[in-house]
NUTIFI-476191 format. One line per 5 residues: number of its first residue (from 1); their letters; for each residue x, y, z of C-alpha. Coordinates in steps of 0.02 Angstrom, whole numbers. Layout:
BEGIN
NUM> A> X,Y,Z | ...
***
This chain:
BEGIN
1> MHSLP> -1307,2250,-1535 | -1390,2229,-1370 | -1350,2113,-1226 | -1442,1952,-1211 | -1553,1907,-1064
6> LLLLL> -1449,1837,-925 | -1470,1773,-748 | -1624,1771,-642 | -1575,1727,-463 | -1677,1607,-358
11> WAVGS> -1659,1691,-188 | -1796,1599,-98 | -1877,1433,-126 | -2052,1485,-77 | -2207,1379,-89
16> HGLPA> -2309,1369,-246 | -2456,1339,-131 | -2478,1524,-96 | -2652,1585,-143 | -2669,1701,-287
21> GTLKT> -2674,1880,-228 | -2699,2061,-293 | -2581,2203,-289 | -2579,2261,-108 | -2459,2410,-108
26> QDDEL> -2400,2547,-219 | -2227,2462,-218 | -2304,2306,-293 | -2391,2408,-425 | -2230,2498,-467
31> LVQQY> -2134,2333,-470 | -2253,2251,-595 | -2250,2404,-707 | -2062,2419,-707 | -2035,2233,-728
36> LESYY> -2148,2215,-880 | -2080,2374,-956 | -1898,2324,-932 | -1906,2141,-976 | -2065,2109,-1074
41> NLRSD> -2078,2265,-1184 | -2235,2334,-1101 | -2267,2508,-1163 | -2363,2600,-1030 | -2334,2781,-1089
46> GKQIE> -2314,2830,-910 | -2482,2769,-858 | -2487,2680,-688 | -2502,2489,-696 | -2650,2490,-575
51> RQRKS> -2755,2587,-700 | -2716,2475,-847 | -2668,2306,-771 | -2830,2227,-829 | -2799,2280,-1011
56> SLVVE> -2768,2142,-1134 | -2584,2200,-1162 | -2539,2185,-978 | -2625,2017,-963 | -2529,1960,-1117
61> KLKQM> -2363,2017,-1047 | -2399,1938,-878 | -2443,1773,-959 | -2286,1782,-1065 | -2181,1806,-910
66> QEFFG> -2271,1670,-812 | -2251,1544,-951 | -2064,1580,-966 | -2034,1547,-781 | -2146,1397,-771
71> LKVTG> -2274,1482,-659 | -2461,1452,-670 | -2519,1556,-816 | -2654,1669,-744 | -2620,1838,-825
76> KPDAD> -2633,1907,-646 | -2496,1973,-532 | -2525,1835,-403 | -2412,1793,-259 | -2297,1673,-355
81> TLEVM> -2276,1798,-493 | -2235,1941,-373 | -2112,1829,-288 | -2017,1800,-451 | -2020,1983,-495
86> KQARC> -1941,2023,-326 | -1795,1908,-351 | -1628,1980,-408 | -1597,1966,-597 | -1516,2041,-744
91> GVPDV> -1559,2213,-812 | -1589,2168,-990 | -1755,2108,-1068 | -1816,1930,-1088 | -1913,1996,-1237
96> ALFVV> -1805,2104,-1350 | -1869,2273,-1406 | -1802,2241,-1581 | -1720,2106,-1682 | -1534,2125,-1666
101> TEGNP> -1474,2015,-1808 | -1561,1906,-1933 | -1541,1719,-1912 | -1439,1638,-1775 | -1278,1735,-1736
106> RWENT> -1121,1628,-1732 | -929,1643,-1742 | -870,1596,-1917 | -699,1556,-1843 | -698,1410,-1719
111> HLTYR> -528,1459,-1649 | -566,1606,-1534 | -464,1715,-1423 | -511,1796,-1258 | -435,1926,-1144
116> IENYT> -472,1975,-965 | -459,2163,-967 | -469,2189,-778 | -491,2087,-620 | -608,2092,-471
121> PDLPR> -524,2122,-301 | -638,1989,-226 | -529,1847,-287 | -341,1820,-322 | -303,1847,-507
126> ADVDH> -257,1664,-523 | -428,1612,-463 | -514,1728,-592 | -402,1654,-729 | -446,1477,-674
131> AIQKA> -632,1510,-664 | -636,1587,-839 | -527,1449,-912 | -639,1313,-838 | -792,1402,-908
136> FQLWS> -719,1400,-1083 | -670,1218,-1064 | -849,1169,-1029 | -900,1227,-1206 | -742,1173,-1297
141> AVSPL> -763,995,-1231 | -931,973,-1320 | -897,1073,-1482 | -763,1106,-1611 | -726,1273,-1529
146> TFTKV> -555,1312,-1455 | -511,1459,-1347 | -341,1543,-1320 | -306,1675,-1186 | -209,1829,-1241
151> SEGLA> -134,1962,-1128 | -144,2116,-1237 | -233,2186,-1388 | -408,2155,-1450 | -475,1978,-1428
156> DIMIG> -635,1898,-1496 | -710,1894,-1322 | -659,2034,-1200 | -700,2003,-1016 | -706,2130,-875
161> FYRGD> -779,2190,-713 | -874,2356,-710 | -985,2462,-602 | -1141,2560,-647 | -1150,2640,-818
166> HRDNS> -1001,2571,-911 | -1051,2638,-1085 | -1123,2483,-1163 | -1309,2536,-1150 | -1333,2407,-1011
171> PFDGP> -1287,2490,-846 | -1264,2392,-687 | -1369,2436,-536 | -1274,2391,-378 | -1272,2231,-275
176> GRNLA> -1393,2085,-299 | -1489,2131,-458 | -1404,2136,-624 | -1256,2014,-607 | -1181,2012,-776
181> HAFQP> -1215,2021,-960 | -1144,1954,-1125 | -1163,2001,-1307 | -1200,1892,-1458 | -1059,1845,-1576
186> GQGIG> -1006,1986,-1688 | -886,2128,-1719 | -841,2259,-1590 | -928,2223,-1425 | -995,2060,-1492
191> GDVHF> -955,1912,-1381 | -895,2020,-1238 | -938,1975,-1056 | -961,2103,-918 | -977,2061,-733
196> DEDET> -1049,2182,-603 | -908,2235,-487 | -1033,2281,-353 | -1066,2095,-327 | -959,1987,-217
201> WTRDF> -876,1856,-325 | -821,1689,-250 | -754,1519,-293 | -876,1428,-182 | -1061,1425,-139
206> RNYNL> -1065,1598,-59 | -1140,1746,-150 | -1102,1722,-335 | -985,1588,-395 | -884,1664,-536
211> YRVAA> -860,1498,-630 | -1049,1465,-632 | -1094,1641,-693 | -953,1645,-822 | -1004,1475,-894
216> HELGH> -1181,1541,-918 | -1125,1704,-996 | -1005,1623,-1116 | -1152,1522,-1184 | -1226,1687,-1237
221> SLGLS> -1057,1741,-1308 | -1059,1591,-1419 | -1235,1620,-1486 | -1350,1531,-1361 | -1504,1616,-1284
226> HSADI> -1598,1556,-1132 | -1669,1382,-1118 | -1838,1338,-1039 | -1756,1178,-972 | -1729,1208,-786
231> GALMY> -1586,1084,-784 | -1489,1175,-921 | -1346,1290,-882 | -1431,1414,-999 | -1588,1420,-892
236> PNYIF> -1606,1597,-823 | -1604,1553,-638 | -1441,1557,-542 | -1434,1400,-439 | -1262,1343,-382
241> SGDVQ> -1255,1164,-322 | -1065,1152,-321 | -1075,1056,-486 | -1064,1158,-642 | -1102,1056,-795
246> LSQDD> -1184,1063,-965 | -1351,972,-981 | -1396,878,-1141 | -1500,1025,-1187 | -1345,1142,-1179
251> INGIQ> -1244,1018,-1282 | -1382,1002,-1412 | -1390,1190,-1421 | -1207,1226,-1450 | -1190,1080,-1569
256> AIYGP> -1336,1145,-1672 | -1236,1301,-1705 | -1057,1233,-1726 | -1074,1048,-1754 | -1019,901,-1650
261> SKNPI> -864,881,-1543 | -706,817,-1626 | -694,684,-1492 | -722,507,-1562 | -852,475,-1424
266> QPMGP> -979,614,-1418 | -1003,689,-1243 | -1170,667,-1162 | -1251,774,-1026 | -1383,742,-895
271> QTPQV> -1566,763,-947 | -1699,848,-846 | -1842,732,-792 | -2009,765,-871 | -2147,740,-744
276> CDSKL> -2271,673,-872 | -2148,554,-955 | -2228,382,-944 | -2056,308,-925 | -2012,415,-774
281> TFDAI> -1931,324,-626 | -1876,385,-456 | -1721,373,-349 | -1812,407,-184 | -1979,474,-117
286> TTIRG> -2028,544,52 | -2168,642,137 | -2118,804,217 | -2241,906,320 | -2389,850,220
291> EVMFF> -2312,858,49 | -2237,719,-55 | -2065,742,-131 | -1997,634,-274 | -1808,634,-306
296> KDRFY> -1725,601,-473 | -1542,638,-509 | -1513,825,-462 | -1698,865,-447 | -1847,854,-337
301> MRINS> -2029,854,-389 | -2156,894,-257 | -2347,899,-242 | -2464,968,-110 | -2645,997,-86
306> YYPEP> -2634,1188,-119 | -2550,1182,-288 | -2601,1043,-406 | -2460,1062,-529 | -2299,970,-483
311> ELNFI> -2151,1080,-447 | -1982,1034,-522 | -1824,1108,-457 | -1647,1071,-398 | -1629,979,-232
316> TTFWP> -1499,1111,-182 | -1633,1246,-179 | -1694,1168,-18 | -1541,1075,46 | -1376,1139,-25
321> NLPNG> -1274,1010,65 | -1361,855,-1 | -1279,756,-139 | -1363,720,-306 | -1424,547,-343
326> LQAAY> -1505,509,-173 | -1551,325,-152 | -1678,330,-11 | -1769,452,104 | -1900,445,238
331> EFADR> -1989,559,361 | -1988,524,548 | -2136,640,580 | -2130,628,772 | -1964,720,768
336> DEVRF> -2005,826,616 | -1854,748,536 | -1817,690,360 | -1670,572,328 | -1585,554,159
341> FKGNK> -1473,409,108 | -1334,386,-20 | -1207,245,-10 | -1168,205,171 | -1200,387,228
346> YWAAQ> -1356,482,276 | -1405,662,313 | -1547,734,415 | -1652,894,398 | -1795,984,486
351> GEQML> -1890,1069,349 | -1761,1164,250 | -1633,1164,392 | -1495,1034,381 | -1454,964,550
356> PGYPK> -1272,978,610 | -1155,830,626 | -1200,744,461 | -1169,643,359 | -1162,495,475
361> DIYSS> -1135,314,427 | -1277,189,427 | -1177,59,526 | -1152,153,691 | -1322,241,681
366> FGFPR> -1438,101,631 | -1338,-61,661 | -1322,-118,484 | -1183,-247,451 | -1040,-191,339
371> SVKNI> -1103,-300,200 | -1240,-173,169 | -1168,-44,48 | -1321,60,18 | -1510,73,54
376> DAAAF> -1628,55,-94 | -1781,129,-10 | -1850,169,164 | -2018,211,243 | -2077,250,420
381> EEDTG> -2239,167,479 | -2326,287,599 | -2437,159,684 | -2293,52,741 | -2144,174,755
386> KTYFF> -2048,56,638 | -1945,105,488 | -1928,-20,345 | -1764,-19,251 | -1758,-107,81
391> VANKI> -1591,-182,32 | -1592,-287,-129 | -1729,-420,-97 | -1721,-404,90 | -1806,-295,223
396> WRYDE> -1729,-230,383 | -1845,-160,518 | -1785,-26,635 | -1873,31,795 | -1857,219,801
401> YKQSM> -1897,231,988 | -1786,89,1046 | -1657,146,916 | -1613,-32,872 | -1647,-158,733
406> DAGYP> -1787,-282,770 | -1738,-461,798 | -1766,-585,658 | -1720,-466,518 | -1676,-456,380
411> KSIAA> -1822,-547,301 | -1871,-567,117 | -1979,-427,44 | -2106,-560,-9 | -2131,-615,169
416> IFPGI> -2179,-444,231 | -2253,-360,75 | -2316,-501,-37 | -2343,-462,-221 | -2234,-308,-242
421> GSKVD> -2086,-403,-312 | -1909,-430,-253 | -1839,-251,-280 | -1899,-79,-223 | -1836,81,-297
426> AVFQK> -1932,199,-181 | -2071,193,-51 | -2173,306,58 | -2323,289,174 | -2471,406,166
431> DGFFY> -2646,397,242 | -2610,223,309 | -2557,149,140 | -2385,107,72 | -2340,155,-105
436> FFHGT> -2203,52,-181 | -2109,98,-340 | -2009,-13,-454 | -1963,52,-626 | -2116,135,-702
441> RQYKF> -2235,37,-592 | -2317,89,-426 | -2408,-23,-303 | -2533,41,-175 | -2522,-81,-32
446> DPKTK> -2635,-101,122 | -2525,-159,269 | -2680,-217,368 | -2740,-341,238 | -2568,-366,160
451> RILTL> -2643,-344,-11 | -2605,-238,-164 | -2751,-124,-192 | -2700,-38,-355 | -2566,-48,-488
456> LKANS> -2523,124,-558 | -2396,215,-664 | -2251,286,-563 | -2294,464,-605 | -2482,447,-569
461> WFNCR> -2469,581,-431 | -2431,719,-557 | -2607,742,-632 | -2541,705,-808 | -2674,690,-941
466> QN> -2588,543,-1023 | -2482,411,-937
***
């Protein structure tokens, strides 16, 4: 029995616009060689990667790794690939050296026991107990599985904190790399979860949240492998947004093994947006330093001129303090500031840096009446210094330099932007044109002629072959 692939940590956001490069240093050469040998079953027989990296086997392994992590599949150790390789991750392979068990491993008994063998000094024992209990509850809530904690003897799932080589053939390697590992269901070590004691374990957003990591590892203990769905708890990347939940992909996976929940109403989880889904809609859109960012639920999708493929990731990778489900956003470029809205609150950021003192309310900052409960969409017009706020079928216009609402507003959307309808989900301005979104439709609007120039699919920016 070998441990399943576990967590790859997303330390830095990075830009996918970096140009492809070649191996510049011996450290990079060694990194590529060790990475592919450790995680993708590259057999180099001790030969340096620089001497064989153009071989078909190395190209194949690089492509395999790039495809797994959603990188551009080049078969070359380009900048994006090296960035991922340098991120902290687990010490077990993504591609197994051998088949451990035939078929899909599972527990035959759905009433399982667990025992915490030892505790980390990083947290009070009660916090560790609570984190582990919550992690089990995530999985029991969506399946017929139940879990009972025992204090002595051998349990189905044994949990502990260890350093270095702890005699399971998967040694830990100190802080920041191999966080934890779990084993497939089975006898002996099967199902067990081991955490690296050299990490700092927390109950919040700092370092490594124990609840988040435990929930992921227990998915392995129950028979799940990694998911390619970035929104799934079983996706390899560690991204803690303060909200640990199972996606629909996770739920589908565990129910495929053990069957549906016993609840009369089957639980549902969030689904990850698919950029080329013709039915895709957006919560908010804004420009930011030349890029366009689209927001949907917990995610952003961004495009830029350097990297044609849209990037999909969690909003919290850029802005950890922003809530999910943003309702509006716009860039005030003169101050290099982006403002995000949800309900009657808003936040501000410069690049990836959240500005202090937020959230603030829209009433004292912009002068909205209390009857306005939320903003549907917003866009700044560079030529005039005005920001348009869309609320239901009305428009409010705010002067960014006078810091006051213009007289005579609100007005109907139809009076200012004829033809785009009476409701706007998202809007942004680029190259002098407004782009309005409602449902799956997008309108390119010329403010000078006050005419719609083109009617498009909402996701037309993503270079999808079919829309």
